[in-house]
Every structure is written in C-alpha cells, then in structure tokens.
C-alpha positions in Angstrom: 6.8 -16.0 40.8 8.6 -19.0 42.0 5.6 -21.1 41.2 5.4 -19.6 37.6 9.2 -20.2 37.1 8.5 -23.9 38.3 6.2 -24.6 35.0 9.0 -24.8 32.7 10.4 -27.9 34.7 6.8 -29.6 34.2 7.0 -28.5 30.4 10.6 -30.4 30.4 9.4 -33.6 32.0 6.4 -33.8 29.4 8.7 -33.0 26.4 11.2 -35.5 27.4 8.3 -38.1 27.1 7.1 -36.8 23.8 10.6 -36.7 22.3 11.5 -40.2 23.4 8.2 -41.4 21.8 9.4 -39.4 18.6 12.6 -41.3 18.5 10.8 -44.5 18.4 8.5 -43.4 15.8 11.3 -41.9 13.4 13.1 -45.2 13.8 10.4 -47.4 12.9 9.5 -45.1 9.9 13.0 -44.7 8.7 12.3 -41.1 8.5 13.7 -38.6 10.9 11.4 -35.9 9.9 9.0 -37.1 12.5 11.1 -35.5 15.2 10.1 -32.3 13.8 6.4 -33.1 14.0 6.4 -34.5 17.3 8.4 -31.4 18.6 6.2 -29.0 16.9 2.8 -30.4 18.4 4.4 -31.4 21.6 5.7 -27.9 22.0 2.1 -26.4 21.2 0.3 -28.6 23.7 2.7 -28.3 26.4 3.0 -24.5 26.1 -0.7 -23.9 25.9 -1.3 -25.9 28.9 1.6 -24.0 30.6 -0.1 -20.6 29.7 -3.4 -22.0 31.4 -2.1 -23.8 34.3 -0.7 -22.6 37.6 -1.4 -19.5 39.8 -1.4 -15.8 38.6 -2.6 -16.1 35.0 -5.2 -13.6 33.9 -8.1 -16.1 32.6 -8.7 -14.2 29.4 -5.0 -13.5 28.6 -4.1 -17.0 29.4 -6.7 -18.1 26.8 -5.2 -15.7 24.3 -1.7 -16.7 24.7 -2.8 -20.3 24.7 -4.9 -19.9 21.4 -2.0 -18.0 19.7 0.3 -20.9 20.8 -2.2 -23.2 19.3 -2.4 -21.3 15.7 1.4 -21.5 15.6 1.6 -25.2 16.3 -1.2 -26.2 14.0 0.0 -24.3 11.1 3.7 -25.3 11.2 2.9 -28.8 12.5 0.4 -29.6 9.7 2.9 -28.2 7.2 5.7 -30.5 8.5 3.6 -33.7 8.8 2.3 -33.2 5.2 6.0 -32.9 4.1 7.0 -35.9 6.0 4.2 -37.9 4.5 4.7 -37.1 1.0 8.4 -36.2 0.5 11.8 -37.9 0.9 13.5 -37.3 4.3 14.5 -33.8 5.2 18.1 -33.1 3.5 19.5 -32.3 7.1 18.6 -35.6 8.3 19.4 -37.4 5.3 23.0 -36.2 5.3 23.3 -37.0 9.1 22.3 -40.4 8.3 25.2 -40.7 5.8 27.6 -39.0 7.9 26.7 -40.9 11.2 26.2 -44.2 9.6 25.8 -46.8 12.4 25.7 -44.3 15.1 22.7 -42.5 13.5 20.1 -43.7 15.8 22.2 -43.1 19.0 22.8 -39.6 17.9 19.2 -39.0 17.0 18.3 -40.0 20.5 20.5 -37.3 21.7 19.3 -34.8 19.2 15.7 -35.7 20.0 16.0 -35.2 23.9 17.9 -32.0 23.6 14.9 -30.5 22.0 13.0 -30.9 25.5 14.9 -28.3 27.3 14.6 -26.1 24.4 10.9 -26.1 24.7 11.4 -25.6 28.5 13.3 -22.4 27.8 10.6 -21.2 25.4 7.9 -21.9 27.9 9.4 -19.2 30.1 8.1 -16.3 27.7 4.8 -18.1 27.0 4.1 -18.4 30.9 5.2 -14.8 31.6 3.0 -13.4 28.7 0.0 -15.4 30.0 0.6 -13.9 33.4 1.5 -10.4 32.4 0.1 -7.6 34.9 -3.0 -6.0 34.0 -6.7 -6.8 34.2 -7.7 -5.0 31.0 -6.8 -5.6 27.2 -3.5 -3.7 26.6 -1.8 -2.4 23.5 0.7 -4.9 24.1 -1.8 -7.8 23.8 -3.1 -6.4 20.5 0.5 -6.1 19.2 1.7 -9.5 20.2 -1.2 -11.2 18.5 -0.3 -9.1 15.5 3.2 -10.1 15.6 2.3 -13.8 15.8 -0.3 -13.3 12.9 2.2 -11.7 10.7 4.9 -14.3 11.3 2.5 -17.3 10.7 1.2 -15.7 7.5 4.8 -14.8 6.3 6.1 -18.4 7.1 3.0 -19.8 5.2 3.8 -17.8 2.2 7.4 -18.5 2.2 6.6 -22.3 2.5 4.0 -22.1 -0.4 6.5 -20.1 -2.5 9.2 -22.8 -2.2 6.6 -25.7 -2.7 5.4 -24.1 -6.1 8.9 -23.5 -7.3 9.9 -27.2 -6.6 6.6 -28.5 -8.4 7.7 -26.9 -11.5 9.7 -29.4 -13.4 11.6 -26.7 -15.2 13.1 -25.7 -11.6 14.9 -29.0 -11.2 18.2 -28.6 -9.4 17.8 -24.9 -9.3 17.8 -22.7 -6.2 14.7 -21.1 -5.2 15.1 -17.3 -5.5 11.6 -16.0 -6.2 9.2 -14.0 -3.9 10.5 -13.8 -0.4 13.5 -16.1 -1.2 14.9 -13.3 -3.5 15.4 -11.2 -0.2 16.2 -14.1 2.3 17.7 -17.4 2.0 15.6 -18.7 4.8 12.5 -16.4 5.0 10.6 -19.2 6.8 13.3 -19.4 9.6 13.0 -15.5 9.7 9.3 -15.6 10.3 9.6 -18.2 12.7 12.0 -16.3 14.9 9.6 -13.4 14.5 6.8 -15.5 15.9 8.6 -16.0 19.3 8.8 -12.2 19.6 4.9 -12.1 20.4 5.5 -13.2 24.0 7.8 -10.3 25.2 5.5 -7.8 23.3 2.5 -9.2 25.6 4.7 -9.6 28.6 7.0 -6.8 29.1 6.2 -4.0 31.7 8.9 -1.4 32.4 7.8 -1.5 36.0 8.2 -5.3 36.5 11.7 -6.2 35.9 11.0 -10.1 36.0 9.1 -9.8 32.7 12.1 -9.1 30.8 12.8 -12.8 31.2 10.0 -13.2 28.3 12.8 -12.3 25.8 14.1 -15.9 26.5 12.0 -17.3 23.7 13.1 -14.9 20.8 16.8 -15.2 21.8 16.7 -18.9 22.1 14.9 -19.5 18.9 16.9 -17.1 16.8 20.1 -18.7 18.2 18.9 -22.4 17.3 17.6 -21.3 13.6 20.5 -19.2 12.9 23.6 -21.1 14.3 22.4 -24.6 15.3 19.7 -26.7 13.9 18.4 -24.6 10.9 20.7 -22.5 8.7 24.1 -24.3 8.9 23.0 -27.9 8.3 20.4 -26.8 5.6 23.2 -24.7 3.7 25.7 -27.3 4.0 23.2 -29.7 2.4 22.3 -27.2 -0.2 25.9 -26.7 -1.1 26.5 -30.2 -1.7 23.3 -30.5 -4.0 23.4 -27.0 -5.8 27.1 -26.3 -5.8 28.2 -22.9 -7.4 24.6 -21.9 -7.9 23.9 -21.8 -4.2 27.3 -20.1 -3.6 26.3 -17.3 -5.8 22.8 -17.2 -4.0 24.6 -16.9 -0.7 26.6 -14.0 -1.9 23.6 -12.0 -3.1 21.0 -12.8 -0.6 20.6 -12.4 3.1 20.9 -15.4 5.4 17.8 -14.8 7.3 16.5 -11.5 7.9 15.0 -10.0 4.5 16.9 -7.2 2.6 17.1 -6.3 -1.1 19.5 -8.6 -3.0 22.8 -7.5 -3.9 23.3 -6.8 -7.7 26.9 -6.7 -8.1 27.3 -10.5 -8.0 28.8 -12.2 -11.2 
C-alpha cells in the first residue's frame, strides 16, 4: 500500500502547478472566482488520473471511481465557470479584496496554493476507493455511486433554486428561503460534503483496517466548508448585505444539514 499512498504526493505536485496558473488567471481577469474554477477542474482531472494510475487498482472499479469524479467535477466546474463569466465577483472574494487592499494578490497566492494540499488529502479517499478489495461488483460500489448521484443532483437543485430566486426582480435584496434553502442556509454545501462520502462507502472493508483512511475526504471537505472557506466568509458577507433579515434567517434555519425551520422566531 506504500505505493498507493505515494499517489497523493503526485496529486499535490500537479495541483501546485494548477493553482499557480489559477492565480495568474484570476489576477489578469480581476476576478478571484477563477480560483474556484481551476480548483474544481484541476481536482477532477488529477483525482481521476490518480484513480486510474499506479498498482493495485481493479480496472473496472478504477474506471467507475474516475467516472464519478468526472461527473462531480464537470457539474460543479461548469456551474462555477458560468457564474464567473456572467456575474460579479463572488461575495467572499469581493469582501477580501476590500479588506486586504494592496495585500490582496499576495494573500490570494497563498489562498490558491493551500488548496493543493487539500486536493492531495481528498485523493487518499479516491485512490482507496479505486483499489477497494474484491473483484466483483459489491453493494458498496452501487451505494457509493448512488450517494454521489444524489449529492450531485441535490446540489444542482439547490443552485437552480437560488438562481431562479435571484433572477426575480421582486426578490432584490431579500434572503433566499425557498425550497431547500428553507431547510438549510447552505444546502449546496451540504450536498457537496455528502458527495465526498461516496468514496468511503465504496472503499470501506471491516477486514481491511487501512480502508478506514478513506474517511479522510468527507472529514476534510466538511471541515473546510463548515468552518473555513465556505460558511463563515459567505455568512459574514450576507450579514453585511442583508443585515437583520439574514440574522432572522440564521435563527430559524440550519447552517448546513437540512432540518425543518424553526417557527417560533419573531
């Protein structure tokens, strides 16, 4: 298994190159959203190659895992790319641009490069899923594919609901609280975290202790989205732009994982 765990090092090296290029592109475009586009497509390509490369992979399972990674990357990458092309800079980056001032590009370089080791950690789960023991199709393979399909579909629905809400002139300045957004303040993040649970579902074998390392991806992704680069900066931006309306929304709606909204908030 030592060779398998060496693959994340190759992923790290490749993503350092990808994210360095992303920094130059976002600087030239004056839109830091390109960082997310490069990360999503770069992560998709490097993880798919990691699933297919090296010793120990079951060819059909490796192709299944690589294909699932590709579905995730294309759906999310194209969504982000369309938003970057057609909309203003993401609120998180726009606020950082104001706060950091002259230090923005220097800080963005660090922010871009730190995403390379994040992808390397995620690759551990993908590589282990591609090399899960067993020559035949297992319930875990089917369940893992179903988890990723559900997550991709759920995230697409959440993004579509938010887009339609914002496109209505009557909703200008309001907080989106329809559909999935009535049950979660960030349903897109919730489904994104769920997507990374597909790999341990495929990889885990009770008789093989090393397969538990496949839990790395969902743990890392949840931590990043909930506590680092997802919820905190976006909520701070929403509080600045929506004020009390967003505070009331926070009080009645779950941060990430969907649950019925509280009805006792005034």
